[in-house]
CHARMM internal coordinates of N, CA and C (Angstrom, degrees):
IC EDIT
DIST 1 N 1 CA 1.4280
DIST 1 CA 1 C 1.4982
ANGL 1 N 1 CA 1 C 110.31
DIST 1 C 2 N 1.2475
ANGL 1 CA 1 C 2 N 122.40
DIHE 1 N 1 CA 1 C 2 N 96.82
DIST 2 N 2 CA 1.4371
ANGL 1 C 2 N 2 CA 133.71
DIHE 1 CA 1 C 2 N 2 CA -165.66
DIST 2 CA 2 C 1.5022
ANGL 2 N 2 CA 2 C 108.75
DIHE 1 C 2 N 2 CA 2 C -50.26
DIST 2 C 3 N 1.4047
ANGL 2 CA 2 C 3 N 110.71
DIHE 2 N 2 CA 2 C 3 N 171.87
DIST 3 N 3 CA 1.4626
ANGL 2 C 3 N 3 CA 122.92
DIHE 2 CA 2 C 3 N 3 CA 174.50
DIST 3 CA 3 C 1.5025
ANGL 3 N 3 CA 3 C 110.36
DIHE 2 C 3 N 3 CA 3 C -71.38
DIST 3 C 4 N 1.3076
ANGL 3 CA 3 C 4 N 110.34
DIHE 3 N 3 CA 3 C 4 N 169.00
DIST 4 N 4 CA 1.4861
ANGL 3 C 4 N 4 CA 117.63
DIHE 3 CA 3 C 4 N 4 CA 178.42
DIST 4 CA 4 C 1.5706
ANGL 4 N 4 CA 4 C 114.57
DIHE 3 C 4 N 4 CA 4 C -84.45
DIST 4 C 5 N 1.2335
ANGL 4 CA 4 C 5 N 121.14
DIHE 4 N 4 CA 4 C 5 N 130.19
DIST 5 N 5 CA 1.2980
ANGL 4 C 5 N 5 CA 121.43
DIHE 4 CA 4 C 5 N 5 CA 171.63
DIST 5 CA 5 C 1.5134
ANGL 5 N 5 CA 5 C 110.94
DIHE 4 C 5 N 5 CA 5 C -143.47
DIST 5 C 6 N 1.3122
ANGL 5 CA 5 C 6 N 120.03
DIHE 5 N 5 CA 5 C 6 N 171.37
DIST 6 N 6 CA 1.4294
ANGL 5 C 6 N 6 CA 117.06
DIHE 5 CA 5 C 6 N 6 CA -176.11
DIST 6 CA 6 C 1.5435
ANGL 6 N 6 CA 6 C 112.61
DIHE 5 C 6 N 6 CA 6 C -63.69
DIST 6 C 7 N 1.3317
ANGL 6 CA 6 C 7 N 116.63
DIHE 6 N 6 CA 6 C 7 N -30.80
DIST 7 N 7 CA 1.5709
ANGL 6 C 7 N 7 CA 122.62
DIHE 6 CA 6 C 7 N 7 CA -177.66
DIST 7 CA 7 C 1.4578
ANGL 7 N 7 CA 7 C 107.91
DIHE 6 C 7 N 7 CA 7 C -70.21
DIST 7 C 8 N 1.3834
ANGL 7 CA 7 C 8 N 124.74
DIHE 7 N 7 CA 7 C 8 N -36.14
DIST 8 N 8 CA 1.4346
ANGL 7 C 8 N 8 CA 118.91
DIHE 7 CA 7 C 8 N 8 CA -168.90
DIST 8 CA 8 C 1.6083
ANGL 8 N 8 CA 8 C 109.51
DIHE 7 C 8 N 8 CA 8 C -118.05
DIST 8 C 9 N 1.2995
ANGL 8 CA 8 C 9 N 121.98
DIHE 8 N 8 CA 8 C 9 N 5.05
DIST 9 N 9 CA 1.3733
ANGL 8 C 9 N 9 CA 124.48
DIHE 8 CA 8 C 9 N 9 CA -178.86
DIST 9 CA 9 C 1.5566
ANGL 9 N 9 CA 9 C 103.48
DIHE 8 C 9 N 9 CA 9 C -97.17
DIST 9 C 10 N 1.2886
ANGL 9 CA 9 C 10 N 114.10
DIHE 9 N 9 CA 9 C 10 N 137.31
DIST 10 N 10 CA 1.4913
ANGL 9 C 10 N 10 CA 120.39
DIHE 9 CA 9 C 10 N 10 CA -176.66
DIST 10 CA 10 C 1.5606
ANGL 10 N 10 CA 10 C 106.53
DIHE 9 C 10 N 10 CA 10 C -160.00
DIST 10 C 11 N 1.4134
ANGL 10 CA 10 C 11 N 112.86
DIHE 10 N 10 CA 10 C 11 N 156.33
DIST 11 N 11 CA 1.5130
ANGL 10 C 11 N 11 CA 117.24
DIHE 10 CA 10 C 11 N 11 CA 178.78
DIST 11 CA 11 C 1.5494
ANGL 11 N 11 CA 11 C 102.56
DIHE 10 C 11 N 11 CA 11 C -101.70
DIST 11 C 12 N 1.3288
ANGL 11 CA 11 C 12 N 112.25
DIHE 11 N 11 CA 11 C 12 N 136.01
DIST 12 N 12 CA 1.4696
ANGL 11 C 12 N 12 CA 117.63
DIHE 11 CA 11 C 12 N 12 CA 178.10
DIST 12 CA 12 C 1.5149
ANGL 12 N 12 CA 12 C 108.04
DIHE 11 C 12 N 12 CA 12 C -123.63
DIST 12 C 13 N 1.3080
ANGL 12 CA 12 C 13 N 113.77
DIHE 12 N 12 CA 12 C 13 N 132.09
DIST 13 N 13 CA 1.4778
ANGL 12 C 13 N 13 CA 115.66
DIHE 12 CA 12 C 13 N 13 CA 176.27
DIST 13 CA 13 C 1.5547
ANGL 13 N 13 CA 13 C 110.31
DIHE 12 C 13 N 13 CA 13 C -84.50
DIST 13 C 14 N 1.3640
ANGL 13 CA 13 C 14 N 114.80
DIHE 13 N 13 CA 13 C 14 N 135.51
DIST 14 N 14 CA 1.3245
ANGL 13 C 14 N 14 CA 118.74
DIHE 13 CA 13 C 14 N 14 CA -178.82
DIST 14 CA 14 C 1.5765
ANGL 14 N 14 CA 14 C 113.61
DIHE 13 C 14 N 14 CA 14 C -119.68
DIST 14 C 15 N 1.3204
ANGL 14 CA 14 C 15 N 118.29
DIHE 14 N 14 CA 14 C 15 N 131.33
DIST 15 N 15 CA 1.4683
ANGL 14 C 15 N 15 CA 120.58
DIHE 14 CA 14 C 15 N 15 CA -179.28
DIST 15 CA 15 C 1.6355
ANGL 15 N 15 CA 15 C 115.47
DIHE 14 C 15 N 15 CA 15 C -41.13
DIST 15 C 16 N 1.1956
ANGL 15 CA 15 C 16 N 115.93
DIHE 15 N 15 CA 15 C 16 N 130.21
DIST 16 N 16 CA 1.5096
ANGL 15 C 16 N 16 CA 117.57
DIHE 15 CA 15 C 16 N 16 CA -170.85
DIST 16 CA 16 C 1.5697
ANGL 16 N 16 CA 16 C 108.01
DIHE 15 C 16 N 16 CA 16 C -68.57
DIST 16 C 17 N 1.2093
ANGL 16 CA 16 C 17 N 122.74
DIHE 16 N 16 CA 16 C 17 N -29.38
DIST 17 N 17 CA 1.4282
ANGL 16 C 17 N 17 CA 124.83
DIHE 16 CA 16 C 17 N 17 CA 177.11
DIST 17 CA 17 C 1.5172
ANGL 17 N 17 CA 17 C 110.63
DIHE 16 C 17 N 17 CA 17 C -68.18
DIST 17 C 18 N 1.4019
ANGL 17 CA 17 C 18 N 114.92
DIHE 17 N 17 CA 17 C 18 N -39.14
DIST 18 N 18 CA 1.5405
ANGL 17 C 18 N 18 CA 119.25
DIHE 17 CA 17 C 18 N 18 CA 177.12
DIST 18 CA 18 C 1.4456
ANGL 18 N 18 CA 18 C 109.42
DIHE 17 C 18 N 18 CA 18 C -69.94
DIST 18 C 19 N 1.3383
ANGL 18 CA 18 C 19 N 116.20
DIHE 18 N 18 CA 18 C 19 N -37.15
DIST 19 N 19 CA 1.5107
ANGL 18 C 19 N 19 CA 117.28
DIHE 18 CA 18 C 19 N 19 CA -178.88
DIST 19 CA 19 C 1.4782
ANGL 19 N 19 CA 19 C 112.15
DIHE 18 C 19 N 19 CA 19 C -66.88
DIST 19 C 20 N 1.3603
ANGL 19 CA 19 C 20 N 115.86
DIHE 19 N 19 CA 19 C 20 N -37.02
DIST 20 N 20 CA 1.5364
ANGL 19 C 20 N 20 CA 120.97
DIHE 19 CA 19 C 20 N 20 CA 172.31
DIST 20 CA 20 C 1.4923
ANGL 20 N 20 CA 20 C 113.89
DIHE 19 C 20 N 20 CA 20 C -59.34
DIST 20 C 21 N 1.3529
ANGL 20 CA 20 C 21 N 116.54
DIHE 20 N 20 CA 20 C 21 N -39.50
DIST 21 N 21 CA 1.4958
ANGL 20 C 21 N 21 CA 122.67
DIHE 20 CA 20 C 21 N 21 CA 177.16
DIST 21 CA 21 C 1.3820
ANGL 21 N 21 CA 21 C 109.77
DIHE 20 C 21 N 21 CA 21 C -66.24
DIST 21 C 22 N 1.3537
ANGL 21 CA 21 C 22 N 120.93
DIHE 21 N 21 CA 21 C 22 N -45.05
DIST 22 N 22 CA 1.4469
ANGL 21 C 22 N 22 CA 118.96
DIHE 21 CA 21 C 22 N 22 CA 177.17
DIST 22 CA 22 C 1.5529
ANGL 22 N 22 CA 22 C 114.03
DIHE 21 C 22 N 22 CA 22 C -64.71
DIST 22 C 23 N 1.2741
ANGL 22 CA 22 C 23 N 113.76
DIHE 22 N 22 CA 22 C 23 N -38.67
DIST 23 N 23 CA 1.5336
ANGL 22 C 23 N 23 CA 120.15
DIHE 22 CA 22 C 23 N 23 CA 178.43
DIST 23 CA 23 C 1.5792
ANGL 23 N 23 CA 23 C 106.97
DIHE 22 C 23 N 23 CA 23 C -54.81
DIST 23 C 24 N 1.3307
ANGL 23 CA 23 C 24 N 112.52
DIHE 23 N 23 CA 23 C 24 N -53.47
DIST 24 N 24 CA 1.4872
ANGL 23 C 24 N 24 CA 122.51
DIHE 23 CA 23 C 24 N 24 CA -174.35
DIST 24 CA 24 C 1.6336
ANGL 24 N 24 CA 24 C 106.35
DIHE 23 C 24 N 24 CA 24 C -60.17
DIST 24 C 25 N 1.2613
ANGL 24 CA 24 C 25 N 116.35
DIHE 24 N 24 CA 24 C 25 N -41.22
DIST 25 N 25 CA 1.5431
ANGL 24 C 25 N 25 CA 120.98
DIHE 24 CA 24 C 25 N 25 CA -174.43
DIST 25 CA 25 C 1.5872
ANGL 25 N 25 CA 25 C 106.99
DIHE 24 C 25 N 25 CA 25 C -68.67
DIST 25 C 26 N 1.4201
ANGL 25 CA 25 C 26 N 118.74
DIHE 25 N 25 CA 25 C 26 N -49.72
DIST 26 N 26 CA 1.3116
ANGL 25 C 26 N 26 CA 120.46
DIHE 25 CA 25 C 26 N 26 CA 178.70
DIST 26 CA 26 C 1.5356
ANGL 26 N 26 CA 26 C 118.86
DIHE 25 C 26 N 26 CA 26 C -69.66
DIST 26 C 27 N 1.2620
ANGL 26 CA 26 C 27 N 116.20
DIHE 26 N 26 CA 26 C 27 N -18.73
DIST 27 N 27 CA 1.4188
ANGL 26 C 27 N 27 CA 120.41
DIHE 26 CA 26 C 27 N 27 CA 176.00
DIST 27 CA 27 C 1.5478
ANGL 27 N 27 CA 27 C 115.78
DIHE 26 C 27 N 27 CA 27 C -83.62
DIST 27 C 28 N 1.2382
ANGL 27 CA 27 C 28 N 116.54
DIHE 27 N 27 CA 27 C 28 N -10.00
DIST 28 N 28 CA 1.4905
ANGL 27 C 28 N 28 CA 119.91
DIHE 27 CA 27 C 28 N 28 CA 171.99
DIST 28 CA 28 C 1.4979
ANGL 28 N 28 CA 28 C 113.17
DIHE 27 C 28 N 28 CA 28 C -62.35
DIST 28 C 29 N 1.2866
ANGL 28 CA 28 C 29 N 117.58
DIHE 28 N 28 CA 28 C 29 N 143.18
DIST 29 N 29 CA 1.4957
ANGL 28 C 29 N 29 CA 121.41
DIHE 28 CA 28 C 29 N 29 CA -178.26
DIST 29 CA 29 C 1.4337
ANGL 29 N 29 CA 29 C 113.07
DIHE 28 C 29 N 29 CA 29 C -44.99
DIST 29 C 30 N 1.3550
ANGL 29 CA 29 C 30 N 114.28
DIHE 29 N 29 CA 29 C 30 N -54.53
DIST 30 N 30 CA 1.4700
ANGL 29 C 30 N 30 CA 117.17
DIHE 29 CA 29 C 30 N 30 CA -173.48
DIST 30 CA 30 C 1.6219
ANGL 30 N 30 CA 30 C 117.21
DIHE 29 C 30 N 30 CA 30 C -64.34
DIST 30 C 31 N 1.2948
ANGL 30 CA 30 C 31 N 113.72
DIHE 30 N 30 CA 30 C 31 N -18.56
DIST 31 N 31 CA 1.4463
ANGL 30 C 31 N 31 CA 123.80
DIHE 30 CA 30 C 31 N 31 CA -175.43
DIST 31 CA 31 C 1.5876
ANGL 31 N 31 CA 31 C 112.58
DIHE 30 C 31 N 31 CA 31 C -102.56
DIST 31 C 32 N 1.2823
ANGL 31 CA 31 C 32 N 113.48
DIHE 31 N 31 CA 31 C 32 N -9.75
DIST 32 N 32 CA 1.4395
ANGL 31 C 32 N 32 CA 119.08
DIHE 31 CA 31 C 32 N 32 CA -167.66
DIST 32 CA 32 C 1.5410
ANGL 32 N 32 CA 32 C 113.78
DIHE 31 C 32 N 32 CA 32 C -61.22
DIST 32 C 33 N 1.3152
ANGL 32 CA 32 C 33 N 111.70
DIHE 32 N 32 CA 32 C 33 N -40.50
DIST 33 N 33 CA 1.6208
ANGL 32 C 33 N 33 CA 114.82
DIHE 32 CA 32 C 33 N 33 CA -176.11
DIST 33 CA 33 C 1.5276
ANGL 33 N 33 CA 33 C 109.36
DIHE 32 C 33 N 33 CA 33 C -97.61
DIST 33 C 34 N 1.2950
ANGL 33 CA 33 C 34 N 117.04
DIHE 33 N 33 CA 33 C 34 N -19.00
DIST 34 N 34 CA 1.5013
ANGL 33 C 34 N 34 CA 115.63
DIHE 33 CA 33 C 34 N 34 CA 173.47
DIST 34 CA 34 C 1.4425
ANGL 34 N 34 CA 34 C 114.68
DIHE 33 C 34 N 34 CA 34 C -68.25
DIST 34 C 35 N 1.4173
ANGL 34 CA 34 C 35 N 121.46
DIHE 34 N 34 CA 34 C 35 N -44.02
DIST 35 N 35 CA 1.4139
ANGL 34 C 35 N 35 CA 128.15
DIHE 34 CA 34 C 35 N 35 CA 178.44
DIST 35 CA 35 C 1.5463
ANGL 35 N 35 CA 35 C 110.63
DIHE 34 C 35 N 35 CA 35 C -115.03
DIST 35 C 36 N 1.2520
ANGL 35 CA 35 C 36 N 117.31
DIHE 35 N 35 CA 35 C 36 N 107.81
DIST 36 N 36 CA 1.4351
ANGL 35 C 36 N 36 CA 129.39
DIHE 35 CA 35 C 36 N 36 CA -173.85
DIST 36 CA 36 C 1.5136
ANGL 36 N 36 CA 36 C 109.56
DIHE 35 C 36 N 36 CA 36 C -68.06
DIST 36 C 37 N 1.3310
ANGL 36 CA 36 C 37 N 120.05
DIHE 36 N 36 CA 36 C 37 N -41.08
DIST 37 N 37 CA 1.4297
ANGL 36 C 37 N 37 CA 123.19
DIHE 36 CA 36 C 37 N 37 CA -179.49
DIST 37 CA 37 C 1.5127
ANGL 37 N 37 CA 37 C 111.29
DIHE 36 C 37 N 37 CA 37 C -151.11
DIST 37 C 38 N 1.3793
ANGL 37 CA 37 C 38 N 118.98
DIHE 37 N 37 CA 37 C 38 N 176.32
DIST 38 N 38 CA 1.4277
ANGL 37 C 38 N 38 CA 121.97
DIHE 37 CA 37 C 38 N 38 CA -174.91
DIST 38 CA 38 C 1.5669
ANGL 38 N 38 CA 38 C 107.13
DIHE 37 C 38 N 38 CA 38 C -75.28
DIST 38 C 39 N 1.2349
ANGL 38 CA 38 C 39 N 126.94
DIHE 38 N 38 CA 38 C 39 N -32.23
DIST 39 N 39 CA 1.4635
ANGL 38 C 39 N 39 CA 126.38
DIHE 38 CA 38 C 39 N 39 CA 179.65
DIST 39 CA 39 C 1.5428
ANGL 39 N 39 CA 39 C 104.73
DIHE 38 C 39 N 39 CA 39 C -65.22
DIST 39 C 40 N 1.3181
ANGL 39 CA 39 C 40 N 116.91
DIHE 39 N 39 CA 39 C 40 N -52.78
DIST 40 N 40 CA 1.4831
ANGL 39 C 40 N 40 CA 114.77
DIHE 39 CA 39 C 40 N 40 CA 175.39
DIST 40 CA 40 C 1.4822
ANGL 40 N 40 CA 40 C 117.49
DIHE 39 C 40 N 40 CA 40 C -49.95
DIST 40 C 41 N 1.3278
ANGL 40 CA 40 C 41 N 111.98
DIHE 40 N 40 CA 40 C 41 N -53.98
DIST 41 N 41 CA 1.5182
ANGL 40 C 41 N 41 CA 115.97
DIHE 40 CA 40 C 41 N 41 CA 174.58
DIST 41 CA 41 C 1.6399
ANGL 41 N 41 CA 41 C 115.80
DIHE 40 C 41 N 41 CA 41 C -47.93
DIST 41 C 42 N 1.3691
ANGL 41 CA 41 C 42 N 112.23
DIHE 41 N 41 CA 41 C 42 N -50.89
DIST 42 N 42 CA 1.4693
ANGL 41 C 42 N 42 CA 119.75
DIHE 41 CA 41 C 42 N 42 CA -177.92
DIST 42 CA 42 C 1.4861
ANGL 42 N 42 CA 42 C 106.60
DIHE 41 C 42 N 42 CA 42 C -63.82
DIST 42 C 43 N 1.3513
ANGL 42 CA 42 C 43 N 124.52
DIHE 42 N 42 CA 42 C 43 N -44.45
DIST 43 N 43 CA 1.3892
ANGL 42 C 43 N 43 CA 125.74
DIHE 42 CA 42 C 43 N 43 CA -177.99
DIST 43 CA 43 C 1.5645
ANGL 43 N 43 CA 43 C 112.08
DIHE 42 C 43 N 43 CA 43 C -54.22
DIST 43 C 44 N 1.4000
ANGL 43 CA 43 C 44 N 107.21
DIHE 43 N 43 CA 43 C 44 N -51.75
DIST 44 N 44 CA 1.5336
ANGL 43 C 44 N 44 CA 115.88
DIHE 43 CA 43 C 44 N 44 CA 177.82
DIST 44 CA 44 C 1.4674
ANGL 44 N 44 CA 44 C 115.87
DIHE 43 C 44 N 44 CA 44 C -64.47
DIST 44 C 45 N 1.3787
ANGL 44 CA 44 C 45 N 116.24
DIHE 44 N 44 CA 44 C 45 N -37.43
DIST 45 N 45 CA 1.4685
ANGL 44 C 45 N 45 CA 115.46
DIHE 44 CA 44 C 45 N 45 CA 179.86
DIST 45 CA 45 C 1.5542
ANGL 45 N 45 CA 45 C 113.83
DIHE 44 C 45 N 45 CA 45 C -70.40
DIST 45 C 46 N 1.2803
ANGL 45 CA 45 C 46 N 119.95
DIHE 45 N 45 CA 45 C 46 N -36.87
DIST 46 N 46 CA 1.4292
ANGL 45 C 46 N 46 CA 128.49
DIHE 45 CA 45 C 46 N 46 CA 174.48
DIST 46 CA 46 C 1.5090
ANGL 46 N 46 CA 46 C 110.64
DIHE 45 C 46 N 46 CA 46 C -60.06
DIST 46 C 47 N 1.4013
ANGL 46 CA 46 C 47 N 112.28
DIHE 46 N 46 CA 46 C 47 N -55.63
DIST 47 N 47 CA 1.4456
ANGL 46 C 47 N 47 CA 119.50
DIHE 46 CA 46 C 47 N 47 CA -179.29
DIST 47 CA 47 C 1.5855
ANGL 47 N 47 CA 47 C 108.82
DIHE 46 C 47 N 47 CA 47 C -56.39
DIST 47 C 48 N 1.2810
ANGL 47 CA 47 C 48 N 113.55
DIHE 47 N 47 CA 47 C 48 N -51.36
DIST 48 N 48 CA 1.5500
ANGL 47 C 48 N 48 CA 113.82
DIHE 47 CA 47 C 48 N 48 CA 179.09
DIST 48 CA 48 C 1.5600
ANGL 48 N 48 CA 48 C 115.14
DIHE 47 C 48 N 48 CA 48 C -57.74
DIST 48 C 49 N 1.4129
ANGL 48 CA 48 C 49 N 113.38
DIHE 48 N 48 CA 48 C 49 N -41.01
DIST 49 N 49 CA 1.4432
ANGL 48 C 49 N 49 CA 115.57
DIHE 48 CA 48 C 49 N 49 CA 176.62
DIST 49 CA 49 C 1.4540
ANGL 49 N 49 CA 49 C 114.01
DIHE 48 C 49 N 49 CA 49 C -64.14
DIST 49 C 50 N 1.3289
ANGL 49 CA 49 C 50 N 114.57
DIHE 49 N 49 CA 49 C 50 N -43.00
DIST 50 N 50 CA 1.5826
ANGL 49 C 50 N 50 CA 114.48
DIHE 49 CA 49 C 50 N 50 CA 177.91
DIST 50 CA 50 C 1.5107
ANGL 50 N 50 CA 50 C 112.20
DIHE 49 C 50 N 50 CA 50 C -64.45
DIST 50 C 51 N 1.2569
ANGL 50 CA 50 C 51 N 119.36
DIHE 50 N 50 CA 50 C 51 N -36.16
DIST 51 N 51 CA 1.5278
ANGL 50 C 51 N 51 CA 122.09
DIHE 50 CA 50 C 51 N 51 CA 177.23
DIST 51 CA 51 C 1.5419
ANGL 51 N 51 CA 51 C 107.91
DIHE 50 C 51 N 51 CA 51 C -63.73
DIST 51 C 52 N 1.3350
ANGL 51 CA 51 C 52 N 122.02
DIHE 51 N 51 CA 51 C 52 N -43.87
DIST 52 N 52 CA 1.4807
ANGL 51 C 52 N 52 CA 123.34
DIHE 51 CA 51 C 52 N 52 CA -179.86
DIST 52 CA 52 C 1.5240
ANGL 52 N 52 CA 52 C 110.16
DIHE 51 C 52 N 52 CA 52 C -63.37
DIST 52 C 53 N 1.4094
ANGL 52 CA 52 C 53 N 118.80
DIHE 52 N 52 CA 52 C 53 N -45.20
DIST 53 N 53 CA 1.3704
ANGL 52 C 53 N 53 CA 122.32
DIHE 52 CA 52 C 53 N 53 CA 177.18
DIST 53 CA 53 C 1.5155
ANGL 53 N 53 CA 53 C 112.38
DIHE 52 C 53 N 53 CA 53 C -57.73
DIST 53 C 54 N 1.3016
ANGL 53 CA 53 C 54 N 113.44
DIHE 53 N 53 CA 53 C 54 N -43.72
DIST 54 N 54 CA 1.4829
ANGL 53 C 54 N 54 CA 118.48
DIHE 53 CA 53 C 54 N 54 CA -179.60
DIST 54 CA 54 C 1.5402
ANGL 54 N 54 CA 54 C 113.27
DIHE 53 C 54 N 54 CA 54 C -62.70
DIST 54 C 55 N 1.3438
ANGL 54 CA 54 C 55 N 115.95
DIHE 54 N 54 CA 54 C 55 N -41.53
DIST 55 N 55 CA 1.3852
ANGL 54 C 55 N 55 CA 125.44
DIHE 54 CA 54 C 55 N 55 CA 177.56
DIST 55 CA 55 C 1.5591
ANGL 55 N 55 CA 55 C 114.44
DIHE 54 C 55 N 55 CA 55 C -57.12
DIST 55 C 56 N 1.4639
ANGL 55 CA 55 C 56 N 113.59
DIHE 55 N 55 CA 55 C 56 N -37.87
DIST 56 N 56 CA 1.4612
ANGL 55 C 56 N 56 CA 118.10
DIHE 55 CA 55 C 56 N 56 CA 178.28
DIST 56 CA 56 C 1.4396
ANGL 56 N 56 CA 56 C 114.81
DIHE 55 C 56 N 56 CA 56 C -79.10
DIST 56 C 57 N 1.4476
ANGL 56 CA 56 C 57 N 111.59
DIHE 56 N 56 CA 56 C 57 N -6.52
DIST 57 N 57 CA 1.4716
ANGL 56 C 57 N 57 CA 107.22
DIHE 56 CA 56 C 57 N 57 CA -177.31
DIST 57 CA 57 C 1.5480
ANGL 57 N 57 CA 57 C 118.65
DIHE 56 C 57 N 57 CA 57 C 90.56
DIST 57 C 58 N 1.2645
ANGL 57 CA 57 C 58 N 115.22
DIHE 57 N 57 CA 57 C 58 N 6.39
DIST 58 N 58 CA 1.4305
ANGL 57 C 58 N 58 CA 120.97
DIHE 57 CA 57 C 58 N 58 CA -174.78
DIST 58 CA 58 C 1.4876
ANGL 58 N 58 CA 58 C 110.05
DIHE 57 C 58 N 58 CA 58 C -110.20
DIST 58 C 59 N 1.3220
ANGL 58 CA 58 C 59 N 116.41
DIHE 58 N 58 CA 58 C 59 N 62.91
DIST 59 N 59 CA 1.4992
ANGL 58 C 59 N 59 CA 125.04
DIHE 58 CA 58 C 59 N 59 CA -169.35
DIST 59 CA 59 C 1.5835
ANGL 59 N 59 CA 59 C 103.84
DIHE 58 C 59 N 59 CA 59 C -100.09
DIST 59 C 60 N 1.2474
ANGL 59 CA 59 C 60 N 117.41
DIHE 59 N 59 CA 59 C 60 N 55.96
DIST 60 N 60 CA 1.4865
ANGL 59 C 60 N 60 CA 124.07
DIHE 59 CA 59 C 60 N 60 CA -177.97
DIST 60 CA 60 C 1.4989
ANGL 60 N 60 CA 60 C 111.16
DIHE 59 C 60 N 60 CA 60 C -85.13
END
COOR INIT
IC SEED 1 N 1 CA 1 C
IC BUILD
């Protein structure tokens, strides 16, 4: 996940109900230390999802 620069840093609006679900998930005892904050969770989730899609050859 690269560093922040003006070229690749941007603000993304996330649906409030999805953000609430993420917050509930990372607040659970078993996830509290694995995911420090919502941004980290979303970064990891998107990265993992894109890797899985690429492995399946559906890189459309």
